[in-house]
C-alpha positions as CSV (number, residue, x, y, z in Angstrom):
1,M,-71.4,-19.4,-33.2
2,D,-71.6,-18.1,-29.7
3,I,-75.0,-19.7,-28.8
4,V,-74.0,-23.4,-30.3
5,D,-70.4,-22.9,-28.0
6,A,-72.5,-21.8,-24.9
7,L,-73.3,-25.7,-24.7
8,Q,-70.7,-26.8,-22.4
9,N,-69.0,-30.5,-21.5
10,V,-71.8,-32.3,-23.6
11,D,-72.0,-35.6,-22.7
12,G,-75.4,-37.3,-24.3
13,A,-77.7,-36.3,-26.9
14,V,-77.8,-32.6,-28.1
15,V,-81.8,-31.6,-28.9
16,E,-82.3,-28.6,-31.3
17,V,-85.9,-27.2,-30.5
18,G,-87.5,-25.4,-33.5
19,P,-84.7,-25.6,-36.2
20,G,-86.4,-23.7,-38.5
21,L,-84.7,-23.4,-41.9
22,G,-81.4,-24.7,-40.1
23,V,-79.6,-21.5,-39.0
24,L,-78.1,-23.2,-36.0
25,T,-78.5,-26.4,-37.1
26,K,-75.7,-26.2,-39.7
27,Y,-73.1,-25.3,-36.7
28,L,-74.5,-28.0,-34.6
29,I,-74.3,-30.7,-37.0
30,K,-70.5,-30.1,-37.3
31,K,-69.9,-30.1,-33.7
32,Y,-72.3,-33.0,-33.0
33,P,-72.1,-35.0,-36.2
34,H,-73.5,-38.2,-34.3
35,N,-76.1,-37.1,-31.6
36,L,-77.9,-34.2,-32.7
37,T,-81.9,-34.4,-32.7
38,A,-84.2,-31.9,-34.0
39,V,-87.6,-31.6,-32.8
40,D,-90.6,-29.5,-34.5
41,I,-94.5,-29.9,-35.0
42,D,-93.8,-28.5,-38.6
43,D,-94.7,-30.9,-41.2
44,R,-92.4,-29.1,-44.0
45,L,-89.5,-29.4,-41.9
46,A,-90.1,-33.1,-40.9
47,Q,-89.3,-33.5,-44.8
48,L,-86.6,-30.3,-45.2
49,I,-84.5,-30.9,-42.3
50,P,-83.4,-34.6,-42.5
51,Q,-83.0,-34.0,-46.3
52,Q,-80.6,-31.3,-45.6
53,F,-78.6,-32.3,-42.9
54,E,-77.4,-36.1,-43.2
55,G,-77.1,-38.1,-40.1
56,I,-79.5,-36.1,-38.1
57,H,-82.6,-37.4,-36.3
58,F,-86.0,-35.4,-36.3
59,I,-88.9,-36.0,-33.9
60,H,-91.9,-34.4,-35.6
61,Q,-93.7,-33.6,-32.5
62,D,-94.9,-30.5,-30.4
63,I,-91.7,-29.8,-28.0
64,L,-94.3,-29.7,-25.2
65,K,-95.5,-33.2,-25.7
66,V,-91.7,-34.6,-26.0
67,D,-90.9,-37.2,-23.5
68,F,-86.9,-36.8,-23.5
69,A,-86.8,-40.0,-20.9
70,K,-88.8,-42.1,-23.4
71,N,-86.7,-40.7,-26.3
72,F,-83.4,-40.9,-25.2
73,P,-83.6,-43.5,-22.1
74,D,-79.9,-44.1,-22.0
75,K,-78.2,-40.5,-22.6
76,N,-78.3,-37.4,-20.7
77,V,-79.9,-34.7,-22.9
78,Y,-78.5,-31.0,-23.5
79,V,-81.3,-28.9,-25.2
80,I,-80.5,-25.8,-27.6
81,G,-82.6,-23.7,-30.0
82,N,-83.8,-20.4,-30.7
83,F,-87.4,-21.0,-29.0
84,P,-91.0,-19.9,-30.5
85,Y,-91.4,-16.9,-28.4
86,N,-95.0,-17.6,-28.0
87,I,-94.7,-21.1,-26.1
88,S,-91.2,-20.0,-24.8
89,T,-92.3,-19.8,-21.0
90,E,-93.6,-23.1,-21.6
91,I,-90.8,-24.8,-22.8
92,V,-89.0,-23.6,-19.9
93,F,-91.4,-25.4,-17.4
94,R,-91.5,-28.4,-19.6
95,I,-87.5,-28.3,-18.9
96,I,-88.1,-28.0,-15.3
97,E,-90.3,-31.0,-15.2
98,Q,-87.8,-33.1,-16.8
99,R,-84.7,-32.1,-15.3
100,N,-83.6,-35.4,-14.5
101,V,-83.0,-36.0,-18.0
102,V,-82.4,-32.6,-19.2
103,K,-79.1,-31.7,-17.9
104,Q,-78.2,-28.3,-19.8
105,M,-80.3,-26.0,-21.7
106,V,-79.1,-23.2,-24.0
107,G,-82.3,-20.8,-25.2
108,M,-82.8,-17.8,-27.5
109,F,-85.6,-15.6,-25.9
110,Q,-87.3,-12.6,-26.4
111,K,-85.0,-10.5,-24.5
112,E,-87.5,-9.3,-21.6
113,V,-88.1,-13.1,-21.0
114,A,-84.6,-14.2,-20.9
115,M,-84.1,-11.2,-18.6
116,R,-86.8,-12.5,-16.5
117,L,-85.3,-15.7,-16.3
118,A,-81.7,-14.7,-14.7
119,A,-83.0,-11.8,-12.8
120,K,-82.2,-11.8,-9.4
121,E,-84.3,-10.5,-6.0
122,G,-84.6,-6.5,-6.4
123,N,-85.0,-6.6,-9.7
124,K,-88.3,-5.2,-11.3
125,V,-88.6,-7.9,-13.5
126,Y,-87.8,-10.5,-11.2
127,G,-90.9,-13.1,-10.6
128,V,-92.5,-16.5,-10.4
129,T,-90.7,-17.8,-13.6
130,S,-87.1,-16.2,-12.1
131,I,-87.7,-18.1,-8.7
132,L,-89.2,-21.3,-10.1
133,S,-86.1,-21.4,-13.2
134,Q,-83.5,-20.8,-10.3
135,A,-84.9,-23.3,-7.6
136,F,-83.8,-26.0,-10.1
137,F,-81.0,-24.6,-12.4
138,K,-78.1,-22.2,-12.1
139,V,-79.5,-19.4,-14.6
140,E,-76.9,-17.2,-16.9
141,Y,-78.0,-14.2,-19.2
142,L,-75.3,-14.8,-21.8
143,L,-75.4,-12.4,-24.5
144,D,-77.9,-10.1,-26.6
145,V,-79.1,-11.0,-30.1
146,P,-80.1,-7.7,-32.2
147,P,-82.7,-8.0,-34.7
148,H,-80.5,-7.6,-37.8
149,F,-79.1,-11.2,-36.8
150,F,-82.1,-12.5,-38.3
151,D,-83.7,-12.5,-41.5
152,P,-86.3,-11.0,-41.7
153,P,-85.4,-9.0,-38.6
154,P,-87.8,-9.2,-35.4
155,K,-89.5,-6.0,-34.1
156,V,-88.1,-7.5,-30.8
157,Q,-84.5,-7.9,-29.2
158,S,-83.3,-11.3,-28.2
159,G,-81.1,-12.8,-25.6
160,V,-79.7,-15.9,-24.9
161,V,-79.8,-17.7,-21.5
162,R,-78.4,-21.0,-20.1
163,F,-79.5,-23.2,-17.7
164,M,-76.9,-25.2,-15.6
165,P,-77.4,-27.8,-13.0
166,L,-77.3,-26.2,-9.4
167,A,-74.1,-27.2,-7.5
168,E,-76.0,-27.5,-4.5
169,P,-79.5,-28.1,-5.2
170,F,-82.4,-26.8,-2.9
171,I,-84.4,-29.0,-0.6
172,I,-88.0,-28.5,-1.7
173,K,-90.4,-30.5,0.4
174,D,-93.4,-30.5,-1.7
175,E,-93.1,-28.7,-5.4
176,K,-96.5,-28.5,-6.1
177,H,-96.8,-26.5,-2.9
178,F,-93.8,-24.3,-3.4
179,F,-94.9,-23.3,-6.7
180,N,-98.1,-22.4,-5.5
181,V,-96.8,-20.3,-2.4
182,V,-94.4,-18.4,-5.1
183,K,-97.4,-17.5,-7.3
184,A,-99.4,-16.3,-4.4
185,G,-96.9,-14.4,-3.3
186,F,-96.5,-12.4,-6.7
187,N,-100.2,-12.5,-7.3
188,Q,-100.4,-9.2,-5.2
189,R,-96.8,-8.3,-5.7
190,R,-97.3,-4.5,-4.7
191,K,-98.4,-5.9,-1.0
192,T,-96.2,-7.1,1.7
193,L,-96.4,-11.1,2.1
194,R,-98.3,-10.5,5.2
195,N,-101.5,-9.8,3.0
196,A,-100.4,-11.7,0.0
197,L,-99.8,-15.0,1.8
198,K,-103.0,-14.9,4.2
199,I,-104.6,-17.6,2.4
200,Y,-102.3,-19.7,4.5
201,P,-103.0,-19.6,8.0
202,A,-99.7,-20.6,8.7
203,S,-98.0,-17.9,7.2
204,K,-98.9,-15.8,10.4
205,K,-96.5,-17.7,12.3
206,L,-93.6,-16.8,9.9
207,D,-90.6,-14.1,11.0
208,E,-91.8,-10.6,11.0
209,K,-89.2,-9.7,8.7
210,I,-90.4,-12.0,6.0
211,L,-93.9,-10.8,6.6
212,N,-93.0,-7.2,6.0
213,Q,-91.3,-7.6,2.7
214,R,-92.5,-7.8,-0.6
215,A,-92.4,-10.9,-2.7
216,E,-89.7,-9.4,-5.1
217,Q,-87.3,-8.9,-2.3
218,L,-86.9,-12.5,-1.4
219,S,-84.1,-14.5,-2.7
220,V,-84.6,-17.9,-4.3
221,A,-83.5,-19.7,-1.1
222,Q,-85.7,-17.7,1.1
223,W,-88.7,-18.6,-1.0
224,V,-87.8,-22.3,-0.7
225,N,-87.5,-21.9,3.1
226,L,-90.6,-19.8,3.2
227,A,-92.8,-22.5,1.5
228,N,-91.2,-25.6,3.5
229,E,-91.8,-23.8,6.8
230,I,-95.5,-23.2,5.8
231,L,-95.9,-27.1,5.0
232,S,-94.2,-27.6,8.0
233,F,-96.8,-25.7,10.1
234,D,-99.6,-27.3,8.1
235,E,-98.4,-31.1,8.5
236,L,-97.8,-30.1,12.5
237,N,-101.7,-28.8,12.8
238,A,-102.6,-32.0,10.7
239,A,-101.0,-34.1,12.7
240,R,-102.6,-32.8,16.2
């Protein structure tokens, strides 16, 4: 299957999120018979999946609470799955939090979410999740998955996205501050950054070209630089 083959250069533990009835699992277990783990909070699956797939390890827990470093202390983690659509964005943020352990992720999302994760500046769906994902990973939209691939077919289109390590990671001085600045910028995305970021007094000292743009016009690199500059101004004022 294309989604299984999308995991590249695996050197560690493969973790399938939300195995369901094993549609992906049956392909994954053939390719990774000795290092496949499934994660799901469903009590029935905690019994069904280990019975159906010999050699698989099962973590019976909410994926949003799984500590990858604790469960896989000696391995890199490669996450894959048809993610539950109702918590798919939360799963992405969980992956970002544990990126020191998670070396790659291939996930199936509702198509609108998948497109948003991979969107570039200037795209109408480019937003907070786009920037926060791409600040830490190379994000690629790989393929569409039509409803007829599922049984029963859902009422929405799906898409597959891959997260890979950045060749040259961004230098972010303060991650929490970075997140807050990006969210502030997009809270009023129809306004220029001059207005959207006025909660930060230091923003008045930014380049006029930046202040006159809207949030969706800035690249990820520009957002990183902007947040770092605001923090530098604040640190300078605090030192005086």
